[in-house]
FIFIKE-12745 format. One record per residue (C-alpha): residue number from 0; residue in three letters; x, y, z. Coordinates in nm, 2 decimals, decimal comma. Example, Ala and Ser with C-alpha at 12.3 -4.5 7.8 and 13.67 -1.06 7.14 Angstrom:
<0; 'ALA'; <1,23; -0,45; 0,78>>
<1; 'SER'; <1,37; -0,11; 0,71>>
END
This chain:
<0; 'MET'; <-1,10; -0,65; 1,85>>
<1; 'ALA'; <-0,89; -0,97; 1,80>>
<2; 'VAL'; <-0,53; -0,88; 1,71>>
<3; 'THR'; <-0,33; -1,19; 1,65>>
<4; 'ILE'; <0,03; -1,24; 1,76>>
<5; 'LYS'; <0,23; -1,44; 1,51>>
<6; 'SER'; <0,49; -1,70; 1,61>>
<7; 'LYS'; <0,84; -1,71; 1,47>>
<8; 'LEU'; <0,75; -1,97; 1,22>>
<9; 'GLU'; <0,44; -1,78; 1,11>>
<10; 'ILE'; <0,65; -1,46; 1,07>>
<11; 'ASP'; <0,91; -1,66; 0,87>>
<12; 'LEU'; <0,63; -1,76; 0,63>>
<13; 'MET'; <0,50; -1,41; 0,60>>
<14; 'ARG'; <0,86; -1,29; 0,54>>
<15; 'GLU'; <0,89; -1,53; 0,25>>
<16; 'SER'; <0,55; -1,41; 0,11>>
<17; 'GLY'; <0,66; -1,05; 0,15>>
<18; 'HIS'; <1,00; -1,10; -0,01>>
<19; 'ARG'; <0,85; -1,27; -0,31>>
<20; 'LEU'; <0,60; -0,99; -0,34>>
<21; 'ALA'; <0,89; -0,74; -0,34>>
<22; 'LYS'; <1,02; -0,92; -0,65>>
<23; 'VAL'; <0,68; -0,88; -0,81>>
<24; 'PHE'; <0,71; -0,50; -0,77>>
<25; 'ASP'; <1,06; -0,50; -0,91>>
<26; 'THR'; <0,92; -0,68; -1,22>>
<27; 'MET'; <0,62; -0,44; -1,26>>
<28; 'GLN'; <0,84; -0,13; -1,21>>
<29; 'ALA'; <1,09; -0,25; -1,47>>
<30; 'ALA'; <0,81; -0,31; -1,73>>
<31; 'LEU'; <0,63; 0,03; -1,67>>
<32; 'ARG'; <0,64; 0,26; -1,97>>
<33; 'PRO'; <0,42; 0,50; -2,17>>
<34; 'GLY'; <0,20; 0,32; -2,42>>
<35; 'MET'; <0,11; 0,02; -2,21>>
<36; 'THR'; <-0,24; -0,04; -2,08>>
<37; 'THR'; <-0,33; -0,08; -1,72>>
<38; 'LYS'; <-0,43; -0,44; -1,81>>
<39; 'ASP'; <-0,08; -0,50; -1,93>>
<40; 'ILE'; <0,05; -0,43; -1,58>>
<41; 'ASP'; <-0,21; -0,66; -1,43>>
<42; 'ARG'; <-0,10; -0,94; -1,66>>
<43; 'ILE'; <0,27; -0,89; -1,58>>
<44; 'GLY'; <0,20; -0,87; -1,21>>
<45; 'GLU'; <-0,02; -1,18; -1,19>>
<46; 'LYS'; <0,23; -1,38; -1,40>>
<47; 'ALA'; <0,51; -1,28; -1,16>>
<48; 'ILE'; <0,31; -1,37; -0,85>>
<49; 'ARG'; <0,22; -1,71; -0,99>>
<50; 'SER'; <0,58; -1,78; -1,12>>
<51; 'LEU'; <0,70; -1,72; -0,76>>
<52; 'GLY'; <0,47; -1,98; -0,62>>
<53; 'GLY'; <0,21; -1,73; -0,49>>
<54; 'ILE'; <-0,16; -1,68; -0,54>>
<55; 'PRO'; <-0,29; -1,33; -0,61>>
<56; 'ASN'; <-0,49; -1,24; -0,31>>
<57; 'PHE'; <-0,67; -0,95; -0,47>>
<58; 'LEU'; <-0,82; -1,15; -0,75>>
<59; 'ASN'; <-1,19; -1,21; -0,68>>
<60; 'TYR'; <-1,15; -1,06; -0,33>>
<61; 'ASN'; <-1,50; -0,94; -0,26>>
<62; 'GLY'; <-1,55; -0,96; -0,63>>
<63; 'PHE'; <-1,25; -0,75; -0,74>>
<64; 'PRO'; <-1,18; -0,86; -1,10>>
<65; 'ALA'; <-0,80; -0,83; -1,12>>
<66; 'SER'; <-0,48; -0,93; -0,95>>
<67; 'ILE'; <-0,33; -0,58; -0,93>>
<68; 'CYS'; <-0,49; -0,25; -0,84>>
<69; 'VAL'; <-0,37; 0,00; -1,10>>
<70; 'SER'; <-0,46; 0,35; -1,00>>
<71; 'VAL'; <-0,36; 0,64; -1,23>>
<72; 'ASN'; <-0,31; 1,01; -1,13>>
<73; 'ASP'; <-0,63; 1,11; -0,94>>
<74; 'GLU'; <-0,72; 0,75; -0,86>>
<75; 'VAL'; <-0,63; 0,69; -0,50>>
<76; 'VAL'; <-0,68; 0,31; -0,48>>
<77; 'HIS'; <-0,86; 0,01; -0,63>>
<78; 'GLY'; <-0,82; 0,12; -1,00>>
<79; 'ILE'; <-0,95; -0,17; -1,21>>
<80; 'PRO'; <-0,71; -0,25; -1,50>>
<81; 'ASP'; <-0,85; -0,27; -1,85>>
<82; 'ASP'; <-0,73; -0,28; -2,21>>
<83; 'VAL'; <-0,86; 0,08; -2,28>>
<84; 'ARG'; <-0,66; 0,30; -2,03>>
<85; 'VAL'; <-0,32; 0,37; -2,18>>
<86; 'LEU'; <-0,04; 0,51; -1,96>>
<87; 'ARG'; <0,11; 0,84; -2,09>>
<88; 'GLU'; <0,43; 1,02; -2,02>>
<89; 'GLY'; <0,39; 1,22; -1,71>>
<90; 'ASP'; <0,13; 1,00; -1,54>>
<91; 'ILE'; <0,19; 0,86; -1,20>>
<92; 'VAL'; <0,05; 0,51; -1,13>>
<93; 'SER'; <-0,01; 0,35; -0,79>>
<94; 'LEU'; <0,03; -0,03; -0,79>>
<95; 'ASP'; <-0,13; -0,22; -0,50>>
<96; 'ALA'; <-0,07; -0,59; -0,49>>
<97; 'GLY'; <-0,05; -0,89; -0,26>>
<98; 'MET'; <0,00; -1,26; -0,26>>
<99; 'ILE'; <-0,08; -1,57; -0,06>>
<100; 'PHE'; <0,22; -1,80; 0,00>>
<101; 'LYS'; <0,17; -2,12; 0,20>>
<102; 'GLY'; <-0,15; -1,97; 0,35>>
<103; 'TRP'; <0,01; -1,63; 0,45>>
<104; 'HIS'; <-0,07; -1,30; 0,30>>
<105; 'SER'; <0,15; -1,01; 0,21>>
<106; 'ASP'; <0,04; -0,67; 0,09>>
<107; 'ALA'; <0,23; -0,37; -0,05>>
<108; 'ALA'; <0,18; -0,06; -0,27>>
<109; 'ARG'; <0,41; 0,18; -0,46>>
<110; 'THR'; <0,34; 0,49; -0,67>>
<111; 'PHE'; <0,57; 0,51; -0,97>>
<112; 'PRO'; <0,63; 0,77; -1,24>>
<113; 'VAL'; <0,56; 0,69; -1,60>>
<114; 'GLY'; <0,85; 0,85; -1,78>>
<115; 'ALA'; <0,93; 1,21; -1,67>>
<116; 'VAL'; <0,68; 1,36; -1,43>>
<117; 'SER'; <0,63; 1,71; -1,29>>
<118; 'PRO'; <0,82; 1,83; -0,98>>
<119; 'GLU'; <0,49; 1,84; -0,79>>
<120; 'ALA'; <0,43; 1,47; -0,87>>
<121; 'GLU'; <0,78; 1,38; -0,77>>
<122; 'GLN'; <0,74; 1,56; -0,44>>
<123; 'LEU'; <0,41; 1,39; -0,37>>
<124; 'MET'; <0,55; 1,04; -0,43>>
<125; 'ARG'; <0,86; 1,12; -0,22>>
<126; 'VAL'; <0,66; 1,26; 0,07>>
<127; 'THR'; <0,41; 0,98; 0,07>>
<128; 'ARG'; <0,69; 0,73; 0,10>>
<129; 'GLU'; <0,85; 0,94; 0,38>>
<130; 'CYS'; <0,51; 0,94; 0,56>>
<131; 'PHE'; <0,54; 0,56; 0,59>>
<132; 'PHE'; <0,89; 0,57; 0,73>>
<133; 'GLU'; <0,79; 0,85; 0,97>>
<134; 'GLY'; <0,50; 0,63; 1,09>>
<135; 'ILE'; <0,70; 0,31; 1,14>>
<136; 'ARG'; <0,94; 0,49; 1,38>>
<137; 'TYR'; <0,66; 0,41; 1,63>>
<138; 'ALA'; <0,58; 0,06; 1,50>>
<139; 'ARG'; <0,75; -0,11; 1,80>>
<140; 'GLU'; <0,65; -0,28; 2,11>>
<141; 'GLY'; <0,54; -0,04; 2,38>>
<142; 'CYS'; <0,42; 0,23; 2,15>>
<143; 'TYR'; <0,06; 0,28; 2,07>>
<144; 'LEU'; <-0,11; 0,22; 1,74>>
<145; 'HIS'; <-0,21; 0,58; 1,68>>
<146; 'ASP'; <0,14; 0,70; 1,74>>
<147; 'ILE'; <0,20; 0,56; 1,39>>
<148; 'SER'; <-0,11; 0,74; 1,26>>
<149; 'ASN'; <-0,01; 1,08; 1,41>>
<150; 'ALA'; <0,34; 1,06; 1,28>>
<151; 'ILE'; <0,22; 0,99; 0,93>>
<152; 'ALA'; <-0,02; 1,28; 0,95>>
<153; 'ASP'; <0,23; 1,52; 1,10>>
<154; 'HIS'; <0,46; 1,47; 0,80>>
<155; 'ALA'; <0,19; 1,51; 0,54>>
<156; 'ASP'; <0,07; 1,82; 0,71>>
<157; 'ARG'; <0,41; 1,98; 0,67>>
<158; 'TYR'; <0,34; 1,99; 0,29>>
<159; 'GLY'; <-0,02; 2,09; 0,32>>
<160; 'TYR'; <-0,14; 1,77; 0,16>>
<161; 'GLY'; <-0,47; 1,60; 0,20>>
<162; 'ILE'; <-0,47; 1,28; 0,40>>
<163; 'VAL'; <-0,73; 1,03; 0,29>>
<164; 'GLU'; <-0,95; 0,94; 0,59>>
<165; 'ASP'; <-1,20; 0,71; 0,42>>
<166; 'LEU'; <-0,95; 0,43; 0,38>>
<167; 'VAL'; <-0,70; 0,29; 0,63>>
<168; 'GLY'; <-0,43; 0,03; 0,68>>
<169; 'HIS'; <-0,50; -0,30; 0,86>>
<170; 'GLY'; <-0,37; -0,60; 1,03>>
<171; 'ILE'; <-0,27; -0,90; 0,81>>
<172; 'GLY'; <-0,19; -1,27; 0,84>>
<173; 'THR'; <-0,39; -1,57; 0,73>>
<174; 'ASN'; <-0,64; -1,31; 0,61>>
<175; 'LEU'; <-0,57; -1,01; 0,39>>
<176; 'HIS'; <-0,76; -0,78; 0,63>>
<177; 'GLU'; <-0,74; -0,84; 1,00>>
<178; 'ASP'; <-0,77; -0,62; 1,31>>
<179; 'PRO'; <-0,67; -0,36; 1,38>>
<180; 'GLU'; <-0,75; -0,07; 1,15>>
<181; 'VAL'; <-0,44; 0,16; 1,10>>
<182; 'PRO'; <-0,55; 0,52; 1,03>>
<183; 'ASN'; <-0,31; 0,75; 0,84>>
<184; 'PHE'; <-0,46; 1,07; 0,99>>
<185; 'HIS'; <-0,46; 1,24; 1,33>>
<186; 'VAL'; <-0,64; 1,04; 1,60>>
<187; 'LYS'; <-0,68; 1,17; 1,96>>
<188; 'SER'; <-0,70; 0,83; 2,12>>
<189; 'LYS'; <-0,39; 0,62; 2,18>>
<190; 'GLY'; <-0,53; 0,30; 2,02>>
<191; 'ILE'; <-0,41; -0,04; 2,12>>
<192; 'ARG'; <-0,06; -0,09; 2,28>>
<193; 'LEU'; <0,16; -0,26; 2,02>>
<194; 'ARG'; <0,31; -0,60; 2,10>>
<195; 'ALA'; <0,59; -0,79; 1,93>>
<196; 'GLY'; <0,46; -1,03; 1,67>>
<197; 'MET'; <0,17; -0,81; 1,55>>
<198; 'THR'; <0,17; -0,77; 1,17>>
<199; 'LEU'; <0,03; -0,46; 1,01>>
<200; 'ALA'; <-0,01; -0,33; 0,66>>
<201; 'ILE'; <0,07; 0,04; 0,69>>
<202; 'GLU'; <-0,03; 0,24; 0,39>>
<203; 'PRO'; <-0,04; 0,62; 0,37>>
<204; 'MET'; <-0,27; 0,75; 0,09>>
<205; 'ILE'; <-0,19; 1,12; 0,03>>
<206; 'ASN'; <-0,34; 1,38; -0,21>>
<207; 'ILE'; <-0,19; 1,70; -0,34>>
<208; 'GLY'; <-0,53; 1,87; -0,29>>
<209; 'THR'; <-0,83; 1,79; -0,08>>
<210; 'LYS'; <-0,85; 1,49; 0,15>>
<211; 'GLU'; <-1,20; 1,43; 0,02>>
<212; 'VAL'; <-1,26; 1,13; -0,21>>
<213; 'GLU'; <-1,54; 0,96; -0,39>>
<214; 'TRP'; <-1,62; 0,62; -0,54>>
<215; 'LEU'; <-1,67; 0,57; -0,91>>
<216; 'ASP'; <-1,97; 0,38; -1,04>>
<217; 'ASN'; <-1,78; 0,06; -1,04>>
<218; 'ASP'; <-1,80; 0,07; -0,66>>
<219; 'TRP'; <-1,43; 0,00; -0,64>>
<220; 'THR'; <-1,22; 0,28; -0,77>>
<221; 'VAL'; <-1,16; 0,57; -0,53>>
<222; 'VAL'; <-1,07; 0,91; -0,68>>
<223; 'THR'; <-0,98; 1,25; -0,53>>
<224; 'MET'; <-1,29; 1,48; -0,52>>
<225; 'ASP'; <-1,10; 1,77; -0,68>>
<226; 'GLY'; <-0,92; 1,57; -0,94>>
<227; 'SER'; <-0,58; 1,63; -0,78>>
<228; 'LEU'; <-0,30; 1,37; -0,79>>
<229; 'SER'; <-0,28; 1,10; -0,52>>
<230; 'ALA'; <0,00; 0,87; -0,41>>
<231; 'HIS'; <0,01; 0,54; -0,21>>
<232; 'TYR'; <0,29; 0,37; -0,03>>
<233; 'GLU'; <0,24; 0,05; 0,17>>
<234; 'ASN'; <0,44; -0,23; 0,33>>
<235; 'THR'; <0,36; -0,53; 0,55>>
<236; 'VAL'; <0,54; -0,48; 0,88>>
<237; 'VAL'; <0,60; -0,69; 1,19>>
<238; 'ILE'; <0,62; -0,53; 1,53>>
<239; 'ARG'; <0,94; -0,60; 1,73>>
<240; 'ASP'; <1,09; -0,51; 2,06>>
<241; 'GLY'; <1,30; -0,25; 1,88>>
<242; 'ASP'; <1,29; -0,15; 1,51>>
<243; 'PRO'; <1,01; -0,31; 1,31>>
<244; 'GLU'; <1,09; -0,55; 1,02>>
<245; 'ILE'; <0,95; -0,45; 0,68>>
<246; 'LEU'; <0,85; -0,79; 0,53>>
<247; 'THR'; <0,77; -0,65; 0,18>>
<248; 'LEU'; <1,10; -0,47; 0,13>>
<249; 'VAL'; <1,43; -0,63; 0,04>>
<250; 'SER'; <1,60; -0,33; -0,10>>
<251; 'ASN'; <1,57; 0,05; -0,08>>
<252; 'HIS'; <1,24; 0,11; -0,26>>
END
């Protein structure tokens, strides 16, 4: 496993990439409403990424055909946007996006309500976000990688939610996916010792029902096995000697 330590200059560039990506999410959230298609969101997101001087890092990544992953309701991740799927009042939609800025990647995800949603959906979105913040309490030099994983899992367990185990977070830098893998579920081993300058994309994926998932025939979109709702919350984070810095968050999202 080769986990890279980023220099101050490299972190500065990743911060700029991350802050610009945060603006893309602001733009997409502001546009989100019933009646739009998932492809509408993709177009809005790609336009925002390019207008901010970035390159969509998901577009054509291993053949993925869009700039934004748009996953609705029981879709966990990697929903492929199209002009057929229309968002309806009460849906929840997970948007996963990233950009390359001056050679450096950023990656983030949010689950948003479409209009008014059920109390169950509201709680799922809130708890998934909380799982991320519980996890990054341990994203600091001297802790171990799986301290993050176990804190995420402990919080989801309090609500009886299913924690997706088939997909994990990851390191990030000049590549979208780098070492190490960052599980969101309980792990008995400690994992690597965290060092200042490591950059991680930490991304809880939490289901109301079972943890079990399956892939659709398009070989991309992952859905819950029981059809239950799923939420996703991700940020790019830099490990510090002390509190971590969230590079893809510039306000309280």
